[in-house]
C-alpha positions in Angstrom: -7.9 -30.9 -17.6 -5.9 -33.8 -18.9 -5.7 -32.1 -22.4 -4.5 -29.0 -20.8 -1.7 -30.8 -18.9 -0.7 -32.5 -22.0 -0.5 -29.2 -23.9 1.5 -27.7 -21.1 3.9 -30.6 -21.2 4.3 -30.3 -25.0 4.9 -26.4 -24.6 7.4 -27.0 -22.0 9.3 -29.4 -24.2 9.3 -26.9 -27.0 10.4 -24.1 -24.7 13.2 -26.2 -23.3 14.5 -26.8 -26.9 14.3 -23.0 -27.8 16.2 -22.0 -24.5 18.9 -24.7 -25.2 19.6 -23.2 -28.6 21.6 -20.5 -26.8 23.7 -21.9 -23.8 25.0 -18.5 -22.8 28.5 -19.5 -23.8 30.4 -16.1 -24.5 33.9 -17.3 -25.0 36.6 -18.7 -22.9 36.8 -15.7 -20.6 34.3 -13.0 -19.6 34.4 -10.1 -17.1 33.5 -11.3 -13.7 31.9 -7.9 -12.8 34.6 -7.1 -10.1 37.3 -6.1 -12.5 38.7 -9.5 -13.2 38.2 -12.2 -15.7 36.1 -15.4 -15.2 37.1 -18.5 -17.1 34.6 -20.9 -18.7 34.5 -24.2 -16.9 31.6 -26.3 -18.2 27.8 -26.5 -18.8 25.6 -27.0 -15.9 21.8 -27.7 -16.0 19.1 -26.3 -13.8 15.5 -27.3 -13.3 13.1 -24.3 -13.7 9.3 -24.3 -13.1 7.7 -22.3 -15.8 4.1 -21.5 -16.5 4.0 -24.4 -18.9 5.9 -27.2 -17.0 9.1 -28.0 -15.3 12.1 -27.7 -17.8 15.8 -28.2 -17.6 18.0 -25.3 -18.7 21.7 -25.8 -19.8 23.9 -22.8 -19.0 27.5 -21.9 -19.5 29.4 -21.8 -16.1 32.3 -19.3 -15.6 34.5 -19.1 -12.6 36.8 -16.2 -11.3 39.8 -17.6 -9.4 40.4 -14.2 -7.7 36.9 -13.6 -6.5 36.5 -17.4 -6.0 32.8 -17.1 -7.3 31.0 -18.4 -10.3 28.8 -16.6 -12.7 26.2 -17.9 -15.2 25.3 -15.2 -17.8 22.3 -17.0 -19.1 20.6 -16.9 -15.6 20.8 -13.2 -15.8 19.5 -13.1 -19.3 16.5 -15.4 -18.3 16.0 -13.6 -14.9 16.4 -16.9 -12.9 19.4 -15.8 -10.8 19.1 -17.6 -7.4 15.7 -19.0 -8.2 14.2 -22.0 -9.8 11.0 -20.3 -10.9 10.7 -18.3 -14.2 9.6 -14.7 -14.2 6.2 -15.7 -15.3 5.7 -18.1 -12.4 7.1 -15.6 -9.9 4.7 -13.0 -11.3 1.7 -15.4 -10.6 3.0 -16.4 -7.2 3.4 -12.6 -6.2 -0.2 -12.0 -7.6 -1.8 -14.7 -5.5 0.4 -14.1 -2.5 -0.6 -10.3 -2.6 -4.3 -11.1 -2.7 -4.9 -14.1 -0.3 -3.3 -16.2 2.4 -0.2 -18.0 1.0 -1.8 -21.5 1.3 -4.7 -20.4 -0.6 -2.7 -18.8 -3.2 -0.7 -22.2 -3.6 -4.0 -24.0 -4.0 -5.3 -21.4 -6.7 -2.0 -21.9 -8.7 -2.5 -25.5 -8.8 -6.3 -25.5 -9.7 -6.1 -22.5 -12.1 -2.7 -22.8 -13.7 -1.5 -26.3 -13.0 1.6 -24.9 -11.2 2.7 -27.0 -8.2 4.6 -25.1 -5.6 4.9 -25.1 -1.8 3.1 -22.5 0.5 6.4 -21.4 1.8 7.7 -20.7 -1.7 4.5 -18.5 -2.3 5.3 -16.6 0.8 9.0 -16.3 0.0 8.5 -15.2 -3.6 5.7 -12.8 -2.8 7.7 -11.0 -0.1 10.8 -10.9 -2.2 8.9 -9.3 -5.1 7.2 -7.0 -2.8 10.6 -5.9 -1.3 11.9 -5.3 -4.9 8.9 -3.2 -5.8 9.6 -1.2 -2.6 13.2 -0.8 -3.6 12.1 0.5 -7.1 9.8 2.9 -5.3 12.5 4.1 -3.0 14.7 4.9 -6.0 11.8 6.6 -7.6 11.2 8.8 -4.6 14.9 9.8 -4.6 14.7 10.7 -8.3 11.6 12.8 -7.6 13.1 14.6 -4.9 16.2 15.3 -7.0 14.0 16.7 -9.8 14.7 13.9 -12.3 11.2 12.9 -12.5 8.9 15.8 -13.6 5.1 15.7 -14.2 4.3 18.6 -16.5 0.6 17.9 -17.3 -1.4 20.5 -15.5 -3.7 19.0 -12.6 -6.6 21.2 -11.9 -7.3 19.7 -8.3 -5.4 17.1 -6.4 -6.3 15.3 -3.2 -4.0 13.6 -0.7 -6.0 11.4 1.6 -4.1 9.7 4.6 -5.3 7.2 7.3 -3.7 4.4 9.4 -4.8 0.9 10.3 -3.5 -1.6 12.8 -1.9 -4.8 11.4 -1.5 -7.8 13.8 2.1 -8.5 14.4 4.1 -11.4 15.8 5.1 -10.8 19.5 8.6 -9.5 19.0 7.6 -6.8 16.8 5.5 -5.1 19.4 7.8 -5.7 22.3 7.8 -2.6 24.6 4.7 -1.0 22.9 1.7 -0.1 24.8 -1.7 -1.6 23.9 -5.3 -0.7 24.5 -6.6 -4.0 25.9 -6.5 -5.2 29.5 -3.0 -6.7 29.1 -1.4 -3.4 28.2 0.6 -5.0 25.6 0.3 -4.0 21.9 -0.6 -6.7 19.4 -0.6 -4.6 16.3 1.5 -1.9 14.5 0.0 0.9 12.5 0.3 0.7 8.8 0.1 4.3 7.3 -1.7 4.4 4.0 -2.2 7.3 1.5 -4.1 7.8 -1.7 -3.6 10.5 -4.3 -6.3 11.3 -6.8 -7.4 14.0 -8.9 -10.7 15.7 -9.7 -11.7 18.0 -12.6 -15.3 18.9 -11.9 -18.7 17.9 -10.3 -21.8 16.0 -11.7 -25.2 17.3 -12.4 -26.1 17.3 -8.7 -23.0 19.3 -7.9 -21.2 16.5 -6.2 -17.4 16.1 -6.9 -16.4 13.4 -9.1 -13.0 11.5 -9.0 -11.1 11.1 -12.3 -11.6 7.4 -13.3 -8.4 5.4 -12.9 -6.7 8.3 -11.3 -6.1 6.9 -7.8 -2.7 5.7 -6.7 -1.8 4.2 -3.2 1.3 4.1 -1.0 1.7 2.5 2.4 4.1 0.9 4.9 4.6 0.5 8.6 6.9 3.3 9.3 7.4 6.6 11.2 5.1 9.5 10.4 8.3 11.4 9.1 9.2 8.5 6.7 5.7 8.2 5.5 5.5 12.1 5.0 8.3 11.7 2.4 6.5 8.7 0.8 3.2 10.4 0.4 4.8 13.8 -0.7 6.9 12.2 -3.4 4.0 10.3 -4.7 2.1 13.5 -5.0 4.9 15.1 -6.8 5.1 12.1 -9.1 1.4 12.5 -9.9 1.8 16.4 -10.8 1.4 18.1 -7.4 3.7 21.0 -8.4 1.4 21.8 -11.4 -1.7 21.5 -9.4 -3.9 24.5 -9.1 -5.4 23.3 -5.8 -4.2 20.8 -3.2 -6.6 19.3 -0.7 -5.5 17.0 2.2 -8.2 14.7 3.7 -7.8 12.8 6.8 -9.3 12.1 10.4 -8.1 14.1 13.4 -4.9 12.3 14.1 -2.2 14.9 14.7 0.5 13.1 12.6 -1.6 13.5 9.5 -1.8 17.3 9.9 1.8 17.6 10.8 2.5 16.0 7.4 0.1 18.3 5.8 1.8 21.5 7.2 5.3 20.2 6.4 4.8 18.9 3.0 1.6 20.6 1.6 1.7 24.1 3.0 -1.3 26.1 1.7 -3.5 23.0 1.0 -7.1 23.0 1.9 -7.2 20.7 5.0 -10.5 18.8 5.6 -11.3 16.5 8.4 -13.4 13.6 7.1 -17.0 14.5 7.8 -18.1 11.1 8.7 -15.3 10.5 11.2 -16.4 14.0 12.8 -20.1 12.8 12.9 -18.9 9.5 14.5 -17.3 11.5 17.3 -20.5 13.2 18.1 -22.5 9.9 18.0 -20.1 8.2 20.4 -20.1 11.1 22.8 -23.9 11.2 22.7 -23.8 7.4 23.9 -21.4 8.2 26.7 -23.6 11.2 27.9 -27.0 9.7 27.6 -26.5 6.0 27.3 -26.3 3.8 24.1 -29.6 3.3 22.3 -31.5 6.1 24.3 -33.7 8.5 22.7 -31.9 11.4 24.2 -28.5 10.3 22.7 -30.1 10.2 19.2 -31.7 13.6 19.5 -28.6 15.2 20.9 -26.4 13.6 18.2 -28.7 14.4 15.4 -29.0 18.1 16.4 -25.1 18.4 16.7 -24.6 16.6 13.3 -26.9 19.0 11.6 -25.0 22.0 13.0 -21.7 20.1 11.9 -22.9 19.5 8.4 -23.1 23.3 7.8 -19.8 23.8 9.4 -21.1 25.6 12.5 -18.4 24.1 14.8 -19.0 26.9 17.3 -22.6 25.8 17.8 -21.4 22.2 18.4 -18.8 23.5 21.0 -21.6 25.7 22.7 -23.8 22.6 23.0 -21.1 20.7 24.5 -20.3 23.6 27.0 -24.0 23.6 28.1 -23.7 19.9 29.3 -23.5 19.4 33.1 -22.7 15.8 33.8 -22.1 14.6 37.3 -19.8 11.9 36.3 -16.1 12.7 36.1 -15.5 10.1 33.4 -18.1 11.7 31.3 -16.8 15.1 31.9 -13.3 13.9 30.6 -14.9 12.5 27.4 -16.7 15.9 26.8 -13.4 17.7 27.4 -11.6 15.5 24.9 -14.4 15.9 22.3 -14.3 19.6 22.7 -10.5 19.7 22.3 -10.9 17.7 18.9 -13.5 20.0 17.5 -11.6 23.3 18.6 -8.3 22.0 17.2 -9.9 21.1 13.8 -12.6 23.9 13.5 -11.0 25.2 10.4 -11.0 21.9 8.8 -14.7 21.4 9.4 -16.2 24.2 7.4 -18.2 21.6 5.4 -20.7 23.9 3.7 -17.9 26.1 2.5 -16.0 23.1 1.2 -19.2 21.8 -0.6 -19.8 25.2 -2.2 -16.4 24.8 -3.8 -17.2 21.4 -5.1 -14.7 19.6 -2.8 -14.9 16.2 -1.4 -15.6 16.2 2.5 -15.2 12.5 3.2 -12.1 10.4 3.1 -14.0 7.3 1.8 -11.3 6.6 -0.9 -8.5 6.0 1.7 -10.9 4.2 4.1 -11.8 1.9 1.3 -8.1 1.6 0.5 -7.4 0.5 4.1 -9.8 -2.2 4.0 -8.8 -3.4 0.5 -5.0 -3.0 0.9 -4.6 -4.1 4.4 -7.9 -5.5 6.0 -8.6 -8.1 3.3 -5.1 -9.4 3.2 -3.3 -8.6 6.4 -5.9 -8.7 9.0 -7.5 -12.1 8.4 -8.1 -14.4 11.4 -5.1 -15.9 12.9 -2.6 -13.8 10.8 0.5 -12.4 12.5 3.1 -10.5 10.5 6.7 -9.2 10.8 7.3 -5.5 9.7 9.3 -6.7 6.8 6.8 -9.2 5.6 3.8 -6.9 6.0 5.6 -4.1 4.3 6.4 -6.3 1.3 2.8 -7.2 0.9 1.7 -3.7 1.3 4.1 -2.7 -1.6 2.6 -5.6 -3.7 -0.9 -4.4 -3.1 -0.3 -0.7 -3.6 1.4 -1.4 -6.8 -1.5 -3.5 -8.0 -4.2 -1.1 -7.0 -2.2 1.8 -8.5 -2.1 0.0 -11.8 1.7 -0.2 -11.9 2.3 -3.8 -11.9 2.8 -4.1 -15.6 5.2 -1.2 -15.4 7.3 -3.1 -12.7 7.6 -6.2 -14.8 8.5 -4.2 -18.0 11.1 -2.5 -16.0 12.6 -6.0 -14.9 12.6 -7.2 -18.5 14.4 -4.1 -19.9 
């Protein structure tokens, strides 16, 4: 470790000399960026934390008398405008900040890279980079909708899987919102997450197989209308317009199917089989009591009917129930409404015969990986802005687009 530290210090000294070879001086006057001329004043130094060590960078300073503002061209060239961290350090800070609690990230930077920063700095840089990634994605969505980004590679079968998960919020972010606990006050906001992936065939057992490395993710705490645009443009970017078949996977939430009907008309719509099974298991517990033999027998029989897509048999079994409790009647009524509404999305035997996925495990795993492991740890409370920045970071990372973002910055 001592040898590593010494080598870092030596590397930092060499880097400092290399950077000082060009002070950024571009003559006595340069454009200020607002249509005026900025005049050279002097050279100013700045301490910058790099992946090697702290160094001092000398930069030519220009000032515009009309704008009453200064500019340092070298800062732009080195991508250190308004920051004392090099791009390499910021990249590492964003990486750890997107993966773990900010203080854990700070300690990992110290132990693994010999970089000493404050916890708040990890938080600030992570959220800034996340916001920048989201801004790039916003511009890309606009370009996709205008037809400037076109995917011409044919896609045999594309899936869009959508789900939502609650993220714990600071109190002012949930003010006026109704919650499900005894207080009646919401403590979370729903993060909407989507996955786009492709499939070209099935395995030897006839089960559908996802294309390796072909899954990308999007997500944010926003309205269903805004999220609809987000997942639609991601699908277009991935080649939806050239897809021979579109499939939308989700649970029974109405907002998901509203998005499907608006943005993916004609797509095959499938309610996650395991979510539907869970509805039956929970209903059986309400009717016959948790852990009872009758509950298991009734649920097993209904699940068998559901697995072959016989929703009518499931509904008929519900109709035969004669509970004396009004609360149980209400639960049966709600469950029947769920299966009636989604009957066409539950023809599982038919879907399987076509070699289609009938489970939304991809996006459910995405919810746990993207949101659960990072945003829902014990004691965490987020602002919408902060949570969305981290969601952007994590979606970018899991979609394999982090390198693309940093290359774009360096261009």
